C-alpha positions in Angstrom: 115.7 109.2 108.9 118.4 106.7 108.1 117.9 103.2 106.5 119.7 100.2 108.0 120.1 97.3 105.6 121.7 94.1 107.1 123.4 92.2 104.2 126.0 90.1 106.2 124.3 86.7 105.8 126.1 83.9 103.9 122.9 82.9 102.0 123.5 79.1 102.5 120.2 78.1 100.8 121.3 79.7 97.6 124.6 77.9 97.3 126.6 77.3 95.1 125.9 80.9 93.9 126.6 82.5 97.3 130.0 81.0 97.5 131.2 83.8 95.1 128.3 86.3 95.2 126.4 87.9 98.1 122.8 86.9 98.1 121.8 90.6 97.9 123.6 90.8 94.5 121.9 87.9 92.9 120.3 89.1 89.6 116.6 89.5 89.5 114.5 90.9 86.7 117.4 93.0 85.4 118.2 94.4 88.8 119.7 92.9 91.9 117.8 92.1 95.2 119.6 95.0 96.8 118.9 97.5 94.0 115.2 96.8 94.2 115.3 97.6 97.9 117.4 100.7 97.4 115.3 102.1 94.5 112.2 101.8 96.7 113.8 103.6 99.7 115.3 106.3 97.4 111.8 106.9 95.9 110.5 107.2 99.5 113.0 110.0 100.2 115.8 108.2 102.1 119.3 109.4 101.3 121.4 108.0 104.1 122.1 104.3 104.5 123.9 102.0 106.9 124.9 98.7 105.4 125.8 95.9 107.8 128.3 93.8 105.8 130.2 90.6 106.5 130.5 87.7 104.1 131.8 89.0 100.7 131.2 92.5 102.1 133.7 94.1 99.8 131.5 93.2 96.8 128.5 94.8 98.5 130.5 98.0 99.1 131.9 98.1 95.6 128.4 97.6 94.1 126.9 100.4 96.2 129.7 102.9 95.5 129.6 102.2 91.7 125.8 102.1 91.2 124.7 104.6 93.9 127.4 107.2 94.2 124.8 109.9 95.2 123.8 108.2 98.4 125.4 108.9 101.8 126.5 105.4 102.9 128.1 103.9 106.0 129.5 100.3 106.1 129.6 98.4 109.4 131.3 95.1 109.5 129.7 92.2 111.4 132.6 89.9 112.2 130.5 87.3 114.1 127.0 86.2 112.8 124.8 86.3 115.9 121.5 87.3 114.4 119.8 90.4 113.1 119.4 92.0 116.6 123.2 91.7 117.1 123.8 93.2 113.7 121.5 96.2 114.2 123.1 96.9 117.7 126.4 97.6 115.8 124.8 100.7 114.2 124.1 102.6 117.4 126.8 105.2 117.1 125.9 106.1 113.5 122.2 106.3 114.1 122.3 108.5 117.2 118.8 109.8 117.9 117.5 109.6 114.3 114.5 107.6 113.2 115.3 104.5 111.2 113.8 102.1 108.8 115.3 98.7 108.8 114.9 96.5 105.7 116.5 93.0 105.7 118.8 92.6 102.7 116.7 89.8 101.2 113.3 91.4 101.7 111.5 92.6 98.6 107.9 93.7 99.3 105.4 96.1 97.6 104.1 98.8 99.9 103.7 102.6 100.1 107.2 103.4 101.3 106.6 107.2 101.5 103.5 106.6 103.7 105.4 104.3 106.1 108.3 106.7 106.3 106.1 109.8 106.9 103.9 108.1 109.5 104.2 109.5 113.1 104.2 106.0 114.4 106.7 103.1 114.6 105.5 100.4 112.2 106.1 96.8 111.2 105.4 95.3 107.8 103.2 92.2 107.9 101.7 89.6 105.5 99.3 86.8 106.1 100.9 83.4 105.6 99.6 79.8 105.7 102.2 78.5 108.2 103.7 81.3 110.4 106.0 79.0 112.5 109.0 79.8 110.4 108.6 83.6 110.8 108.4 86.3 113.3 104.7 86.7 114.1 102.7 89.8 115.1 99.6 89.8 117.3 97.5 92.7 116.1 94.5 94.5 117.6 91.5 95.8 115.6 93.1 99.3 115.4 96.3 97.7 113.8 98.3 98.3 117.0 100.7 95.4 117.8 100.5 93.9 121.3 103.2 91.3 120.9 105.8 89.9 118.4 107.2 86.5 118.7 110.1 84.9 116.7 109.2 81.5 115.1 106.5 80.5 117.7 105.8 76.7 118.1 102.1 77.5 118.5 101.4 80.8 116.7 98.6 83.0 118.0 98.5 84.8 114.7 99.1 84.1 111.0 100.5 87.6 110.3 104.2 87.2 109.6 106.8 90.0 109.9 108.2 90.5 106.4 111.5 92.2 107.5 110.6 95.9 107.3 110.7 97.8 110.6 110.2 101.6 110.9 111.2 102.7 114.4 110.8 106.1 115.9 112.2 105.5 119.4 115.7 104.3 118.4 117.4 104.8 121.7 114.7 102.6 123.3 115.5 100.0 120.6 119.2 100.1 121.4 118.5 99.9 125.1 116.5 96.7 124.6 119.1 95.2 122.2 121.8 95.9 124.8 119.8 94.3 127.5 119.0 91.3 125.3 122.7 90.8 124.4 124.2 91.5 127.8 121.8 89.2 129.8 121.8 86.3 127.4 125.5 85.5 127.0 124.8 81.9 126.1 122.7 82.8 123.1 124.1 82.1 119.6 121.6 84.4 117.9 119.9 87.6 119.0 116.7 88.4 117.1 115.4 91.9 116.3 111.9 90.5 117.0 112.8 90.0 120.7 114.1 93.5 121.1 111.0 95.0 119.5 108.8 92.9 121.8 110.9 94.2 124.7 109.9 97.7 123.6 106.3 96.9 123.2 106.0 95.3 126.6 107.6 98.4 128.1 105.0 100.7 126.5 106.3 101.5 123.0 103.5 101.8 120.4 103.8 99.9 117.2 101.3 99.6 114.3 101.1 97.1 111.5 101.1 97.9 107.8 100.2 95.2 105.3 102.4 94.7 102.2 100.6 93.8 99.0 103.3 91.4 97.8 106.2 89.8 99.5 108.9 88.1 97.3 110.9 85.3 98.8 114.5 85.4 97.5 115.9 82.8 99.9 116.1 79.7 97.8 116.3 78.8 94.1 112.6 77.9 93.5 111.2 80.9 95.2 113.8 83.2 93.6 112.8 82.0 90.2 109.2 82.6 91.0 110.0 86.1 92.2 112.0 86.8 89.0 108.9 85.8 87.0 106.6 88.1 88.9 109.0 91.1 88.9 109.7 90.7 85.1 105.9 91.1 84.6 105.9 94.1 86.9 109.0 95.8 85.4 108.2 94.8 81.9 111.5 93.2 81.0 114.0 94.7 78.5 115.8 93.7 75.3 118.6 95.9 74.1 117.7 98.1 71.1 121.1 97.4 69.5 121.5 93.7 69.3 122.3 91.0 66.8 120.2 88.0 67.8 120.2 85.7 64.8 117.3 83.3 64.1 116.1 83.8 67.7 112.6 83.9 69.1 112.1 86.0 72.3 108.9 85.3 74.3 108.3 88.2 76.8 108.8 89.0 79.6 112.5 88.7 79.2 115.4 90.9 80.5 118.6 90.7 78.4 121.7 92.6 79.5 124.0 94.6 77.2 126.6 92.9 75.0 124.9 89.5 74.7 125.3 87.3 71.6 122.3 84.9 71.0 121.9 82.7 68.0 119.4 80.0 66.8 117.6 80.0 70.2 114.3 80.4 71.9 114.4 82.7 75.0 111.5 83.1 77.4 109.2 83.6 79.0 110.4 84.7 82.4 114.1 84.8 81.7 116.8 87.1 83.0 120.2 87.1 81.3 123.2 89.0 82.5 125.5 91.1 80.3 128.0 89.8 77.8 126.5 86.3 77.8 126.6 84.0 74.7 123.8 81.6 74.0 123.6 79.4 70.9 121.2 76.7 69.8 119.4 76.7 73.1 115.9 76.9 74.6 115.6 78.7 77.9 112.5 79.6 79.9 111.7 80.4 83.6 115.4 80.9 84.4 118.1 83.3 85.6 121.5 83.3 83.7 124.4 85.3 85.1 126.8 87.6 83.3 129.7 86.5 81.0 128.3 83.0 80.7 128.4 80.7 77.7 125.5 78.3 76.9 125.5 75.9 73.9 122.9 73.3 72.8 121.1 73.4 76.1 117.5 73.2 77.1 116.9 75.0 80.4 113.7 75.2 82.4 113.5 76.6 85.9 117.3 76.9 86.2 119.7 79.3 87.9 123.1 79.7 86.3 125.8 81.8 87.8 128.2 84.3 86.2 131.2 83.2 84.1 129.7 79.7 83.7 130.0 77.5 80.6 127.4 74.8 79.9 127.3 72.5 76.9 124.8 69.6 76.2 121.2 69.0 77.1 119.4 69.4 80.5 116.2 70.6 81.9 116.8 71.8 85.5 120.1 73.1 86.7 121.5 75.1 89.7 125.1 76.0 88.7 127.4 78.4 90.5 129.8 81.0 89.2 133.0 80.1 87.3 131.8 76.6 86.4 132.2 74.6 83.2 129.9 71.7 82.4 129.8 69.5 79.3 126.6 67.4 79.6 127.3 65.8 76.2 130.7 64.3 77.2 130.0 64.0 80.9 133.1 66.0 82.0 133.0 68.6 84.7 135.6 71.1 85.6 135.5 73.5 88.5 
């Protein structure tokens, strides 16, 4: 079995961070969104991966090659963003007749990966949501078989949302439906994977639903910070054994990268700090701070600070991209 991971999206809801960093590489509880996904799939026994890259794709490829050198990886470039169905169709030659598990590059969920992979059936991950209109939706029978999937229905017949995890046995059937969808709808701007799967179901393919216990939304700042908090509690956080944090109080759970200098500060709870960051005379909680950043005399709550950023002054809620310098005391701002 091969894993397909589409990571070509621009991540517009997480700007300014995604101007310089792919969404899949945003730090989260001491990992990245992508590394959480890969660690799950590796544990489930998957060793061959197809990454669909596009925007800032070289950073994705560099990250994979440096952090996961043991994996067999293919990189497919999606030049035009026409939806997930269009992206997956590009992998046809590499997949061949093998089974696949497709995990969207911003989808973190808790489920029994090995059980899903080893199942003899095609399966779709689902989670009950309050308002399913913004998701793909599955209509499910009592035996967990799926009779229909619909992308963002105006009047949903189910509140079981597709979470972005698709295990597919009949891959040639999938590619046939994708090809039909793309070739017969030339006016479409976007081709959804949901439509292709529904094409399979209506032509007799059997799909079953599996429920994920948790589904972490990493698509925008507020939900990313919430996911960071939950995952820090799950992973336990980390503070380097060899550190020189002077007059500093750390309130777990906290993840602090290597090489950080922290003085006269209060850090935590629910804080992730990237490597080689300097923090002085500051109070930080419920926040994500990128690597190689410098923070002085700042109060941060529910904030997302990019890498190589410099912040001085006093604030309470910030969303600052990479390579930014802000002096809140003097009011100056430099890109």
